[in-house]
C-alpha positions in Angstrom: 0.0 0.0 0.0 1.3 3.5 -0.9 1.7 5.4 2.3 1.5 8.8 0.6 -2.0 7.9 -0.7 -3.0 6.6 2.7 -2.1 9.8 4.4 -4.2 11.8 1.9 -7.4 9.7 2.3 -7.3 7.7 5.5 -8.7 8.7 8.9 -5.8 8.0 11.2 -6.4 7.1 14.8 -4.6 9.4 17.3 -4.1 6.5 19.8 -3.7 2.8 18.9 -3.7 0.2 21.7 -2.5 -3.4 21.0 -2.9 -6.6 22.9 0.1 -8.5 21.7 -1.1 -12.1 21.9 0.4 -15.3 20.5 4.1 -15.3 21.4 3.9 -18.6 23.2 1.9 -20.3 20.5 4.4 -19.0 17.9 7.2 -20.6 19.8 5.4 -23.9 20.4 4.7 -24.2 16.6 8.5 -24.1 16.1 9.3 -26.4 19.1 11.0 -23.5 20.9 10.7 -22.4 24.5 8.1 -19.7 25.2 10.7 -16.9 25.7 11.8 -17.4 22.1 8.4 -16.2 21.0 8.7 -13.1 23.2 12.1 -12.3 21.8 10.7 -12.7 18.2 7.8 -10.4 19.2 10.3 -7.5 19.6 10.6 -7.3 15.8 6.9 -6.9 15.5 7.0 -4.1 18.1 9.6 -2.3 16.0 7.5 -2.8 12.8 4.3 -1.5 14.5 6.1 1.6 15.9 7.5 2.4 12.5 4.1 2.2 10.7 2.3 4.1 13.4 4.8 6.9 13.6 5.0 7.2 9.8 1.2 7.2 9.5 0.6 10.1 12.0 -0.5 8.1 15.0 0.3 10.1 18.2 0.2 7.4 20.9 0.8 3.6 20.8 0.0 1.6 23.9 1.3 -2.0 24.0 0.0 -4.5 26.6 3.3 -6.1 27.5 2.5 -7.8 30.9 -0.9 -8.0 32.6 -1.5 -8.2 36.3 -2.7 -11.7 35.6 0.5 -12.8 33.9 2.2 -13.4 37.2 0.3 -16.7 37.3 2.5 -18.0 34.4 5.3 -20.4 35.1 8.0 -18.8 37.2 10.8 -19.5 34.7 8.8 -17.7 31.9 8.0 -14.7 34.2 11.7 -14.5 35.1 12.8 -14.6 31.5 10.2 -11.9 30.6 11.6 -9.6 33.3 15.1 -10.1 32.0 13.9 -9.4 28.5 12.1 -6.3 29.7 15.2 -5.0 31.6 17.6 -5.6 28.7 15.2 -3.9 26.2 14.9 -0.8 28.4 18.6 -0.5 28.6 19.2 -1.2 24.9 16.4 0.7 23.3 16.2 4.0 25.3 18.8 5.8 23.2 17.3 4.6 19.9 13.9 5.8 21.0 15.2 9.2 22.0 17.1 9.6 18.7 13.8 8.9 16.9 11.9 11.4 19.0 9.9 8.7 20.7 8.9 9.2 24.4 8.5 6.1 26.5 5.9 5.9 29.2 5.2 2.9 31.4 1.8 2.4 33.0 0.8 -0.1 35.7 1.6 -1.0 39.3 5.4 -1.0 39.5 5.6 -2.0 43.1 5.9 -5.7 42.4 8.8 -5.3 40.0 12.4 -5.8 41.3 14.0 -2.4 42.3 16.6 -2.8 39.5 13.8 -3.0 36.9 11.9 -0.1 38.5 15.1 2.0 38.3 15.5 1.1 34.6 12.0 2.2 33.9 12.5 5.6 35.5 15.8 6.0 33.7 14.4 5.1 30.3 11.4 7.5 30.7 13.7 10.3 31.7 16.1 9.6 28.8 13.3 9.8 26.3 11.3 12.7 27.7 12.5 15.2 25.2 12.5 19.0 25.6 9.6 20.7 27.4 6.8 21.3 24.9 8.4 19.1 22.2 5.9 17.1 20.1 6.9 13.5 20.2 5.4 10.1 19.3 4.5 8.4 22.6 5.2 4.7 23.2 3.3 3.6 26.2 4.0 0.2 27.7 1.4 -1.4 30.0 3.3 -3.6 32.5 1.7 -5.2 35.5 -1.3 -3.4 34.3 -5.0 -4.2 34.6 -8.0 -2.1 33.7 -9.8 -2.9 36.9 -6.7 -1.9 38.9 -6.5 1.3 37.0 -10.1 2.3 37.7 -9.6 1.4 41.4 -6.4 3.4 41.8 -8.2 6.4 40.2 -11.1 6.0 42.6 -8.7 5.8 45.5 -7.0 9.1 44.5 -10.3 10.9 44.3 -11.4 9.4 47.7 -8.2 10.8 49.3 -9.0 14.2 47.8 -12.5 14.0 49.3 -11.1 12.7 52.7 -8.7 15.7 52.7 -11.5 18.2 52.1 -10.2 19.2 48.7 -13.1 17.7 46.8 -16.8 17.1 47.2 -18.3 13.7 46.2 -20.6 15.5 43.8 -17.6 17.1 42.1 -16.5 13.7 40.8 -17.3 13.5 37.1 -16.3 10.9 34.4 -13.9 13.5 33.1 -12.3 14.0 36.5 -11.9 10.3 37.1 -10.5 9.8 33.6 -7.8 12.3 34.3 -6.7 10.1 37.3 -6.3 7.0 35.2 -2.8 5.8 34.4 -3.1 7.2 30.9 -3.8 10.7 32.3 -4.7 13.3 29.7 -3.6 11.3 26.7 -6.2 10.9 24.0 -8.4 7.8 24.4 -7.6 4.8 22.2 -9.4 5.1 18.9 -8.4 1.6 17.8 -7.6 -1.5 19.8 -5.9 -4.4 18.0 -5.7 -7.9 19.4 -3.6 -10.5 17.6 -3.6 -14.3 18.1 -7.2 -15.0 17.1 -8.8 -14.3 20.5 -11.8 -12.0 20.7 -11.6 -10.4 24.1 -10.1 -7.3 25.7 -8.6 -9.2 28.8 -8.8 -6.4 31.3 -7.0 -3.9 29.1 -7.8 -0.2 29.3 -11.4 -0.9 30.3 -12.5 2.6 30.9 -10.5 4.1 28.1 -11.8 1.7 25.4 -15.5 2.5 25.9 -15.7 3.8 22.3 -12.6 2.2 20.8 -12.9 0.4 17.5 -11.9 -3.2 17.9 -9.8 -5.1 15.4 -8.9 -8.8 15.7 -6.2 -10.5 13.8 -5.6 -14.3 13.5 -1.8 -13.6 13.1 0.3 -14.5 16.1 2.1 -11.5 17.5 5.6 -12.2 16.1 4.0 -12.4 12.6 2.2 -9.0 12.9 4.5 -6.8 10.9 4.3 -3.8 8.6 1.6 -5.0 6.2 -0.6 -6.3 9.0 -0.4 -3.0 10.8 -1.2 -1.0 7.6 -4.2 -3.3 7.0 -5.5 -2.6 10.5 -5.2 1.2 9.9 -6.9 0.8 6.6 -9.8 -1.1 8.2 -10.2 1.6 10.8 -10.4 4.3 8.1 -13.5 2.6 6.6 -15.4 2.6 9.8 -18.0 5.3 10.8 -17.6 6.4 14.4 -21.0 7.7 15.6 -20.6 8.1 19.4 -24.3 7.7 19.9 -25.3 9.9 16.9 -27.1 8.7 13.7 -25.2 8.0 10.5 -27.0 11.0 9.0 -25.8 13.3 11.7 -22.2 12.1 11.3 -22.3 12.5 7.5 -23.9 16.0 7.8 -21.1 17.1 10.2 -18.5 15.7 7.8 -19.9 17.8 5.0 -20.1 21.0 7.1 
Protein backbone atom coordinates (compact mmCIF):
# COMPACT_ATOMS: atom_id res chain seq x y z
CA UNK A 1 0.00 0.00 0.00
CA UNK A 2 1.28 3.47 -0.91
CA UNK A 3 1.72 5.40 2.34
CA UNK A 4 1.54 8.77 0.57
CA UNK A 5 -1.96 7.92 -0.66
CA UNK A 6 -2.98 6.57 2.71
CA UNK A 7 -2.05 9.83 4.38
CA UNK A 8 -4.22 11.76 1.92
CA UNK A 9 -7.43 9.72 2.27
CA UNK A 10 -7.29 7.75 5.51
CA UNK A 11 -8.71 8.75 8.85
CA UNK A 12 -5.81 8.03 11.18
CA UNK A 13 -6.38 7.06 14.82
CA UNK A 14 -4.63 9.36 17.28
CA UNK A 15 -4.13 6.51 19.76
CA UNK A 16 -3.69 2.82 18.93
CA UNK A 17 -3.71 0.18 21.68
CA UNK A 18 -2.53 -3.37 21.03
CA UNK A 19 -2.94 -6.64 22.93
CA UNK A 20 0.12 -8.55 21.72
CA UNK A 21 -1.11 -12.14 21.89
CA UNK A 22 0.39 -15.33 20.50
CA UNK A 23 4.07 -15.28 21.42
CA UNK A 24 3.94 -18.64 23.23
CA UNK A 25 1.93 -20.33 20.49
CA UNK A 26 4.36 -18.98 17.87
CA UNK A 27 7.23 -20.58 19.80
CA UNK A 28 5.45 -23.89 20.36
CA UNK A 29 4.73 -24.24 16.64
CA UNK A 30 8.50 -24.09 16.12
CA UNK A 31 9.30 -26.40 19.05
CA UNK A 32 10.99 -23.51 20.85
CA UNK A 33 10.74 -22.37 24.49
CA UNK A 34 8.11 -19.71 25.19
CA UNK A 35 10.65 -16.94 25.74
CA UNK A 36 11.78 -17.37 22.10
CA UNK A 37 8.35 -16.15 21.05
CA UNK A 38 8.65 -13.08 23.24
CA UNK A 39 12.07 -12.31 21.77
CA UNK A 40 10.68 -12.73 18.23
CA UNK A 41 7.85 -10.39 19.15
CA UNK A 42 10.31 -7.53 19.59
CA UNK A 43 10.65 -7.30 15.80
CA UNK A 44 6.88 -6.93 15.51
CA UNK A 45 7.01 -4.13 18.09
CA UNK A 46 9.58 -2.29 15.99
CA UNK A 47 7.50 -2.76 12.82
CA UNK A 48 4.31 -1.47 14.45
CA UNK A 49 6.08 1.56 15.93
CA UNK A 50 7.49 2.41 12.51
CA UNK A 51 4.14 2.18 10.73
CA UNK A 52 2.26 4.10 13.42
CA UNK A 53 4.82 6.90 13.59
CA UNK A 54 4.97 7.21 9.79
CA UNK A 55 1.15 7.21 9.52
CA UNK A 56 0.59 10.07 11.95
CA UNK A 57 -0.54 8.11 15.01
CA UNK A 58 0.33 10.08 18.15
CA UNK A 59 0.20 7.39 20.86
CA UNK A 60 0.82 3.64 20.77
CA UNK A 61 0.02 1.59 23.87
CA UNK A 62 1.27 -2.00 24.05
CA UNK A 63 -0.03 -4.52 26.58
CA UNK A 64 3.28 -6.12 27.54
CA UNK A 65 2.51 -7.79 30.87
CA UNK A 66 -0.87 -7.96 32.59
CA UNK A 67 -1.51 -8.16 36.30
CA UNK A 68 -2.73 -11.72 35.65
CA UNK A 69 0.48 -12.78 33.89
CA UNK A 70 2.21 -13.37 37.25
CA UNK A 71 0.31 -16.68 37.28
CA UNK A 72 2.45 -18.00 34.41
CA UNK A 73 5.34 -20.43 35.11
CA UNK A 74 8.04 -18.81 37.23
CA UNK A 75 10.79 -19.46 34.68
CA UNK A 76 8.78 -17.74 31.95
CA UNK A 77 8.02 -14.73 34.17
CA UNK A 78 11.70 -14.48 35.12
CA UNK A 79 12.76 -14.61 31.47
CA UNK A 80 10.22 -11.91 30.61
CA UNK A 81 11.55 -9.65 33.34
CA UNK A 82 15.13 -10.13 32.04
CA UNK A 83 13.95 -9.38 28.49
CA UNK A 84 12.14 -6.25 29.67
CA UNK A 85 15.19 -5.03 31.59
CA UNK A 86 17.59 -5.58 28.68
CA UNK A 87 15.18 -3.93 26.22
CA UNK A 88 14.87 -0.84 28.41
CA UNK A 89 18.65 -0.48 28.62
CA UNK A 90 19.21 -1.23 24.94
CA UNK A 91 16.41 0.73 23.29
CA UNK A 92 16.17 4.00 25.28
CA UNK A 93 18.83 5.81 23.24
CA UNK A 94 17.32 4.64 19.93
CA UNK A 95 13.87 5.81 21.01
CA UNK A 96 15.20 9.22 21.98
CA UNK A 97 17.10 9.59 18.68
CA UNK A 98 13.83 8.92 16.85
CA UNK A 99 11.92 11.44 19.00
CA UNK A 100 9.87 8.75 20.73
CA UNK A 101 8.93 9.23 24.37
CA UNK A 102 8.53 6.11 26.48
CA UNK A 103 5.87 5.90 29.18
CA UNK A 104 5.24 2.87 31.38
CA UNK A 105 1.85 2.42 33.03
CA UNK A 106 0.84 -0.11 35.66
CA UNK A 107 1.60 -1.01 39.25
CA UNK A 108 5.40 -1.00 39.47
CA UNK A 109 5.59 -2.01 43.12
CA UNK A 110 5.87 -5.73 42.37
CA UNK A 111 8.85 -5.35 40.04
CA UNK A 112 12.43 -5.78 41.26
CA UNK A 113 14.01 -2.43 42.31
CA UNK A 114 16.57 -2.76 39.51
CA UNK A 115 13.80 -2.98 36.93
CA UNK A 116 11.90 -0.09 38.52
CA UNK A 117 15.06 2.03 38.30
CA UNK A 118 15.55 1.09 34.65
CA UNK A 119 11.97 2.17 33.93
CA UNK A 120 12.52 5.57 35.48
CA UNK A 121 15.83 6.03 33.66
CA UNK A 122 14.36 5.09 30.26
CA UNK A 123 11.41 7.45 30.73
CA UNK A 124 13.72 10.31 31.73
CA UNK A 125 16.09 9.62 28.84
CA UNK A 126 13.27 9.78 26.28
CA UNK A 127 11.28 12.68 27.75
CA UNK A 128 12.52 15.23 25.22
CA UNK A 129 12.50 18.98 25.64
CA UNK A 130 9.57 20.74 27.37
CA UNK A 131 6.77 21.31 24.87
CA UNK A 132 8.39 19.13 22.19
CA UNK A 133 5.92 17.12 20.13
CA UNK A 134 6.93 13.47 20.23
CA UNK A 135 5.44 10.12 19.34
CA UNK A 136 4.46 8.42 22.61
CA UNK A 137 5.15 4.74 23.15
CA UNK A 138 3.25 3.58 26.23
CA UNK A 139 4.00 0.18 27.71
CA UNK A 140 1.44 -1.41 30.03
CA UNK A 141 3.34 -3.58 32.53
CA UNK A 142 1.72 -5.23 35.54
CA UNK A 143 -1.35 -3.40 34.32
CA UNK A 144 -5.02 -4.25 34.63
CA UNK A 145 -8.00 -2.12 33.70
CA UNK A 146 -9.80 -2.89 36.94
CA UNK A 147 -6.69 -1.93 38.94
CA UNK A 148 -6.51 1.32 36.97
CA UNK A 149 -10.09 2.31 37.75
CA UNK A 150 -9.63 1.35 41.41
CA UNK A 151 -6.45 3.40 41.83
CA UNK A 152 -8.16 6.40 40.21
CA UNK A 153 -11.09 6.04 42.62
CA UNK A 154 -8.66 5.83 45.54
CA UNK A 155 -6.95 9.05 44.45
CA UNK A 156 -10.28 10.85 44.32
CA UNK A 157 -11.35 9.36 47.67
CA UNK A 158 -8.20 10.78 49.28
CA UNK A 159 -9.04 14.19 47.82
CA UNK A 160 -12.54 13.98 49.34
CA UNK A 161 -11.13 12.75 52.65
CA UNK A 162 -8.73 15.67 52.72
CA UNK A 163 -11.53 18.16 52.12
CA UNK A 164 -10.19 19.22 48.72
CA UNK A 165 -13.10 17.74 46.76
CA UNK A 166 -16.81 17.08 47.25
CA UNK A 167 -18.28 13.73 46.16
CA UNK A 168 -20.64 15.50 43.77
CA UNK A 169 -17.63 17.11 42.08
CA UNK A 170 -16.48 13.71 40.79
CA UNK A 171 -17.32 13.45 37.11
CA UNK A 172 -16.34 10.94 34.44
CA UNK A 173 -13.89 13.51 33.08
CA UNK A 174 -12.27 13.99 36.48
CA UNK A 175 -11.93 10.26 37.07
CA UNK A 176 -10.54 9.78 33.57
CA UNK A 177 -7.78 12.26 34.32
CA UNK A 178 -6.74 10.13 37.31
CA UNK A 179 -6.28 6.99 35.24
CA UNK A 180 -2.77 5.78 34.42
CA UNK A 181 -3.10 7.19 30.90
CA UNK A 182 -3.79 10.65 32.30
CA UNK A 183 -4.67 13.30 29.75
CA UNK A 184 -3.56 11.33 26.69
CA UNK A 185 -6.20 10.88 23.98
CA UNK A 186 -8.40 7.85 24.44
CA UNK A 187 -7.63 4.84 22.23
CA UNK A 188 -9.40 5.12 18.89
CA UNK A 189 -8.38 1.63 17.81
CA UNK A 190 -7.63 -1.51 19.82
CA UNK A 191 -5.95 -4.40 18.02
CA UNK A 192 -5.68 -7.93 19.38
CA UNK A 193 -3.56 -10.54 17.63
CA UNK A 194 -3.56 -14.30 18.07
CA UNK A 195 -7.17 -15.01 17.10
CA UNK A 196 -8.76 -14.33 20.50
CA UNK A 197 -11.78 -12.01 20.69
CA UNK A 198 -11.65 -10.38 24.11
CA UNK A 199 -10.05 -7.33 25.75
CA UNK A 200 -8.56 -9.19 28.76
CA UNK A 201 -8.79 -6.41 31.35
CA UNK A 202 -6.95 -3.89 29.14
CA UNK A 203 -7.79 -0.16 29.32
CA UNK A 204 -11.38 -0.95 30.31
CA UNK A 205 -12.48 2.64 30.94
CA UNK A 206 -10.46 4.11 28.10
CA UNK A 207 -11.80 1.73 25.44
CA UNK A 208 -15.48 2.52 25.94
CA UNK A 209 -15.70 3.78 22.33
CA UNK A 210 -12.62 2.21 20.76
CA UNK A 211 -12.92 0.40 17.45
CA UNK A 212 -11.89 -3.25 17.90
CA UNK A 213 -9.79 -5.13 15.35
CA UNK A 214 -8.94 -8.80 15.73
CA UNK A 215 -6.20 -10.55 13.77
CA UNK A 216 -5.56 -14.28 13.53
CA UNK A 217 -1.84 -13.60 13.14
CA UNK A 218 0.32 -14.52 16.11
CA UNK A 219 2.12 -11.45 17.46
CA UNK A 220 5.62 -12.16 16.05
CA UNK A 221 4.03 -12.36 12.57
CA UNK A 222 2.17 -9.05 12.89
CA UNK A 223 4.52 -6.80 10.91
CA UNK A 224 4.32 -3.75 8.62
CA UNK A 225 1.64 -4.97 6.18
CA UNK A 226 -0.57 -6.28 8.97
CA UNK A 227 -0.43 -2.95 10.80
CA UNK A 228 -1.20 -1.04 7.62
CA UNK A 229 -4.19 -3.33 7.03
CA UNK A 230 -5.51 -2.58 10.53
CA UNK A 231 -5.22 1.17 9.93
CA UNK A 232 -6.95 0.82 6.57
CA UNK A 233 -9.80 -1.10 8.19
CA UNK A 234 -10.16 1.62 10.84
CA UNK A 235 -10.40 4.27 8.11
CA UNK A 236 -13.47 2.55 6.63
CA UNK A 237 -15.45 2.63 9.85
CA UNK A 238 -17.98 5.29 10.78
CA UNK A 239 -17.62 6.38 14.39
CA UNK A 240 -20.99 7.69 15.60
CA UNK A 241 -20.56 8.07 19.39
CA UNK A 242 -24.33 7.71 19.88
CA UNK A 243 -25.32 9.85 16.90
CA UNK A 244 -27.06 8.66 13.74
CA UNK A 245 -25.21 8.02 10.49
CA UNK A 246 -27.04 10.98 8.97
CA UNK A 247 -25.79 13.31 11.71
CA UNK A 248 -22.21 12.14 11.31
CA UNK A 249 -22.35 12.53 7.52
CA UNK A 250 -23.86 16.01 7.83
CA UNK A 251 -21.10 17.07 10.23
CA UNK A 252 -18.45 15.72 7.83
CA UNK A 253 -19.90 17.82 5.00
CA UNK A 254 -20.06 21.00 7.12
